[in-house]
C-alpha positions as CSV (number, residue, x, y, z in Angstrom):
1,M,0.0,0.0,0.0
2,D,1.6,3.2,-1.2
3,T,-1.3,5.7,-1.1
4,L,-3.0,7.4,1.8
5,E,-6.3,9.1,2.1
6,T,-6.6,12.7,3.3
7,R,-9.0,11.6,6.0
8,E,-6.4,9.1,7.4
9,L,-3.8,11.8,7.5
10,R,-6.1,14.2,9.3
11,Y,-6.9,11.5,11.9
12,F,-3.2,10.6,12.4
13,V,-1.9,14.2,12.6
14,A,-4.6,15.0,15.2
15,V,-3.6,12.1,17.4
16,A,0.2,12.7,16.9
17,E,-0.1,16.4,17.8
18,E,-2.4,15.8,20.8
19,L,-0.7,12.5,21.9
20,H,-4.1,11.7,23.4
21,F,-7.0,9.9,21.6
22,G,-9.7,11.6,23.6
23,R,-8.5,15.1,22.9
24,A,-7.8,14.2,19.2
25,A,-11.3,12.8,18.8
26,E,-12.8,16.0,20.4
27,R,-10.7,18.1,18.0
28,L,-12.0,16.1,15.0
29,G,-15.6,16.2,16.2
30,M,-15.9,12.4,16.4
31,A,-16.1,9.6,18.9
32,Q,-12.9,8.0,20.2
33,P,-13.6,4.3,19.3
34,P,-13.8,4.9,15.5
35,L,-10.7,7.1,15.7
36,S,-8.8,4.3,17.5
37,R,-9.9,1.8,14.9
38,A,-8.9,4.1,12.0
39,I,-5.4,4.5,13.4
40,Q,-5.1,0.7,14.0
41,Q,-6.2,0.1,10.4
42,L,-3.7,2.6,9.1
43,E,-0.9,0.9,11.0
44,R,-1.9,-2.5,9.5
45,R,-2.1,-1.1,6.0
46,L,1.3,0.5,6.3
47,G,2.8,-2.5,8.1
48,V,4.5,-0.3,10.8
49,C,3.8,0.8,14.3
50,L,3.1,4.5,14.4
51,L,2.2,5.0,18.1
52,E,3.3,3.4,21.3
53,R,0.4,3.1,23.7
54,N,0.8,2.5,27.4
55,R,-0.8,3.5,30.7
56,R,1.0,6.8,30.7
57,G,-0.3,7.9,27.3
58,V,0.7,7.8,23.7
59,R,4.2,8.3,22.2
60,L,5.3,8.5,18.5
61,T,7.6,5.9,17.1
62,G,10.3,6.7,14.6
63,A,7.9,5.8,11.8
64,G,5.2,8.0,13.4
65,E,7.6,11.0,13.5
66,V,8.1,10.6,9.8
67,L,4.4,10.3,9.0
68,L,3.7,13.3,11.2
69,H,6.2,15.5,9.2
70,E,5.1,14.1,5.8
71,G,1.4,14.2,6.7
72,R,1.5,17.9,7.7
73,A,3.1,18.7,4.5
74,A,0.6,16.7,2.5
75,L,-2.4,18.2,4.2
76,D,-0.9,21.7,3.6
77,A,-0.5,20.8,-0.1
78,T,-4.0,19.6,-0.5
79,A,-5.4,22.7,1.3
80,A,-3.2,24.9,-0.9
81,A,-4.4,23.3,-4.1
82,A,-8.0,23.9,-3.1
83,R,-7.5,27.5,-2.1
84,R,-5.5,28.4,-5.2
85,T,-7.9,26.7,-7.5
86,R,-10.9,28.5,-6.0
87,R,-9.0,31.8,-6.1
88,A,-8.0,31.3,-9.8
89,G,-11.7,30.6,-10.7
90,G,-13.1,33.4,-8.5
91,A,-15.1,31.0,-6.3
92,D,-13.7,32.6,-3.1
93,N,-14.9,36.0,-4.2
94,P,-18.2,35.7,-6.1
95,G,-18.8,38.6,-8.5
96,G,-15.1,39.7,-8.1
97,P,-12.3,39.5,-10.6
98,R,-10.7,36.2,-11.6
99,G,-6.9,35.7,-11.6
100,R,-6.4,37.3,-8.2
101,L,-3.0,36.9,-6.4
102,V,-2.5,37.1,-2.7
103,L,0.8,38.6,-1.7
104,A,2.0,38.0,1.9
105,V,4.2,40.7,3.4
106,K,5.5,41.2,7.0
107,A,3.4,44.1,8.4
108,A,5.3,47.4,8.2
109,A,8.2,45.9,6.2
110,S,9.4,46.7,2.7
111,H,6.9,49.6,2.4
112,E,8.7,51.5,-0.4
113,L,9.6,48.3,-2.3
114,L,6.0,47.1,-2.0
115,R,4.6,50.4,-3.3
116,K,6.9,50.4,-6.3
117,L,6.0,46.8,-7.1
118,L,2.3,47.2,-6.9
119,D,2.4,50.4,-9.1
120,A,4.6,48.8,-11.7
121,Y,2.6,45.6,-11.9
122,A,-0.7,47.5,-12.1
123,A,0.6,49.2,-15.2
124,E,1.2,45.9,-17.0
125,P,-1.4,44.8,-19.6
126,G,-3.6,42.1,-18.3
127,S,-2.3,42.3,-14.7
128,A,-4.2,40.4,-12.1
129,E,-5.6,42.0,-8.9
130,I,-3.2,41.8,-6.1
131,E,-4.5,41.4,-2.5
132,V,-1.9,42.4,0.0
133,L,-2.0,40.1,3.1
134,P,0.0,41.7,6.0
135,C,1.2,39.0,8.4
136,G,3.2,38.5,11.6
137,I,6.9,37.8,12.1
138,C,8.1,34.9,9.8
139,E,4.5,33.8,8.9
140,Q,5.0,34.1,5.2
141,E,6.3,30.6,4.8
142,E,3.2,29.0,6.4
143,L,0.9,31.2,4.3
144,L,2.7,30.0,1.1
145,R,2.7,26.4,2.1
146,D,-1.0,26.1,2.9
147,G,-2.2,28.2,0.0
148,R,-3.5,31.3,1.9
149,A,-0.9,33.2,-0.2
150,D,0.4,32.8,-3.7
151,V,3.6,34.8,-3.4
152,A,5.4,36.6,-0.6
153,L,8.1,39.1,0.2
154,M,10.6,37.4,2.5
155,H,13.8,38.4,4.2
156,T,17.0,36.4,4.7
157,P,18.6,35.6,7.0
158,W,15.3,35.5,9.0
159,N,13.0,33.7,6.6
160,S,13.8,30.2,5.2
161,L,13.5,29.9,1.4
162,A,13.8,26.1,1.5
163,G,11.3,24.4,-0.9
164,F,10.4,27.7,-2.7
165,D,11.6,29.5,-5.8
166,S,12.8,33.0,-5.3
167,E,14.3,36.1,-6.8
168,A,16.5,38.5,-4.8
169,L,15.3,42.1,-5.1
170,T,17.1,44.3,-2.6
171,T,20.0,44.2,-0.2
172,E,20.4,46.5,2.8
173,G,22.3,46.9,6.1
174,Q,20.9,46.7,9.6
175,V,20.5,49.4,12.3
176,A,20.0,49.3,16.0
177,V,16.8,51.1,17.1
178,L,17.2,52.7,20.6
179,P,15.3,55.1,22.8
180,A,16.4,58.6,21.6
181,G,17.7,59.6,25.0
182,H,19.9,56.6,25.5
183,P,23.7,57.2,25.5
184,L,24.3,54.7,22.7
185,A,21.9,56.7,20.5
186,A,24.5,59.5,20.3
187,R,27.0,57.2,18.6
188,A,27.6,57.4,14.8
189,T,27.9,53.6,14.5
190,L,27.6,50.5,16.7
191,S,28.6,46.9,16.6
192,L,26.5,43.9,17.5
193,A,28.5,43.5,20.6
194,D,27.6,47.0,21.7
195,V,23.9,46.2,21.7
196,R,23.9,42.6,22.9
197,D,24.8,43.2,26.5
198,V,23.5,46.6,27.5
199,P,22.5,46.1,31.2
200,D,19.5,48.5,31.2
201,L,18.4,47.7,27.6
202,P,17.9,44.0,26.8
203,L,17.8,43.0,23.1
204,A,14.3,42.3,21.7
205,R,13.6,38.7,20.9
206,W,12.0,37.6,17.6
207,P,10.2,34.3,17.1
208,T,11.6,31.6,14.8
209,H,8.8,29.2,13.7
210,G,6.8,30.2,16.7
211,T,9.5,29.8,19.4
212,Y,11.7,32.4,21.1
213,A,15.4,32.0,21.9
214,P,16.1,32.4,25.7
215,G,17.2,35.8,27.0
216,P,16.2,38.7,29.2
217,G,14.7,40.8,26.4
218,P,10.9,41.0,25.7
219,E,9.3,38.6,23.3
220,I,8.1,40.6,20.2
221,H,4.8,39.8,18.6
222,N,4.3,42.8,16.3
223,Q,5.8,46.1,15.2
224,T,3.5,48.3,17.3
225,Q,4.5,46.5,20.5
226,L,8.2,46.8,19.5
227,A,7.9,50.5,18.8
228,Q,6.2,51.1,22.2
229,L,8.8,49.1,24.2
230,I,11.7,51.0,22.5
231,A,10.1,54.4,23.2
232,L,9.6,53.4,26.9
233,G,13.3,52.5,27.2
234,R,12.6,48.7,27.7
235,T,14.4,47.2,24.8
236,V,16.7,47.8,21.8
237,A,16.0,46.1,18.4
238,V,18.2,45.1,15.4
239,V,16.2,45.7,12.2
240,P,16.8,46.4,8.5
241,D,17.7,49.9,7.5
242,S,14.4,50.4,5.7
243,A,12.6,50.1,9.1
244,R,13.5,53.8,9.6
245,S,10.2,54.5,7.8
246,W,8.2,53.5,10.9
247,L,10.3,55.0,13.6
248,W,8.8,57.4,16.1
249,A,10.3,60.7,17.4
250,E,11.3,58.8,20.5
251,H,13.5,56.4,18.5
252,T,17.0,56.7,17.1
253,A,18.5,54.4,14.5
254,V,22.2,53.8,14.5
255,P,24.0,51.8,11.7
256,L,25.5,48.5,12.7
257,T,29.0,47.9,11.2
258,D,29.1,44.1,11.5
259,A,25.5,42.9,11.1
260,P,24.8,40.6,8.2
261,P,23.0,42.2,5.2
262,V,19.3,41.7,4.8
263,V,18.2,40.5,1.4
264,T,14.5,40.9,0.4
265,H,13.2,38.2,-2.0
266,I,10.1,37.7,-3.9
267,V,9.2,34.0,-3.2
268,W,6.6,31.6,-4.6
269,P,5.9,27.8,-4.6
270,A,8.3,25.9,-6.7
271,H,5.5,24.0,-8.6
272,S,3.5,27.1,-9.5
273,R,2.3,27.4,-13.2
274,S,0.4,30.7,-12.7
275,L,0.9,33.1,-15.6
276,A,-0.2,36.0,-13.4
277,L,2.4,35.1,-10.8
278,A,5.1,34.8,-13.5
279,G,4.2,38.3,-14.6
280,L,4.4,39.7,-11.1
281,V,7.9,38.1,-10.6
282,R,9.1,39.5,-13.9
283,T,7.9,43.0,-12.8
284,A,9.7,42.6,-9.4
285,A,12.9,41.6,-11.1
286,R,12.9,44.7,-13.2
287,L,12.6,47.1,-10.2
């Protein structure tokens, strides 16, 4: 047996994520006995043990870990196919234009580049409608994988481009954003070492795939929160130079001499055959 049904994957992923049949059944809106039977049948068909069950609960086997990883990707792919198909046919927006593209961008990032891209693409004959989808920190990857977005602006070294096609658009340096009255704000330049261990001003922490590295600095969830904390003298942040566009009067940006450059890419699924998307990428590459 070398094929799996979407229903089977949904059942298994729910159990594997919850590690509890009762909670998984509740999440799926079904009774526990048929869920247990479905997982047992799946194990028999695959010829492997996916879960170890004992009095203390449920644990994934090595084979179960593999199926969880592959199953999540497969479910994302089927959801993406449905969403993009509906969007291409206009079924998700009755009465609206067909050929719409959803462009995911980190909120408040790449503002000038985004404006130039949208204006240039709108001037192209036969251009599709572009819906801009602002998102949180490092959320673009998930939006592309599950089909909520068709294309994204992403930034290395923070975003991972693995599994996608991409085109580099701009490269810029980084700055430290500090409270305007802080002594370091008077410096012409700073190094990363200068801002990493400031006793009264811990470095802001950004999430990577939903988790935060340990440290004394605040966990940052969005740009507005970050701006407020910097203005109050509670943190310092390392951000791309283009972030100067959202700074407040209470902020000062100081160039960092040794921070790695930030490259902004336009990114799309590797398997895409969308002519509208190809046109948008060509426009972006000409900017």
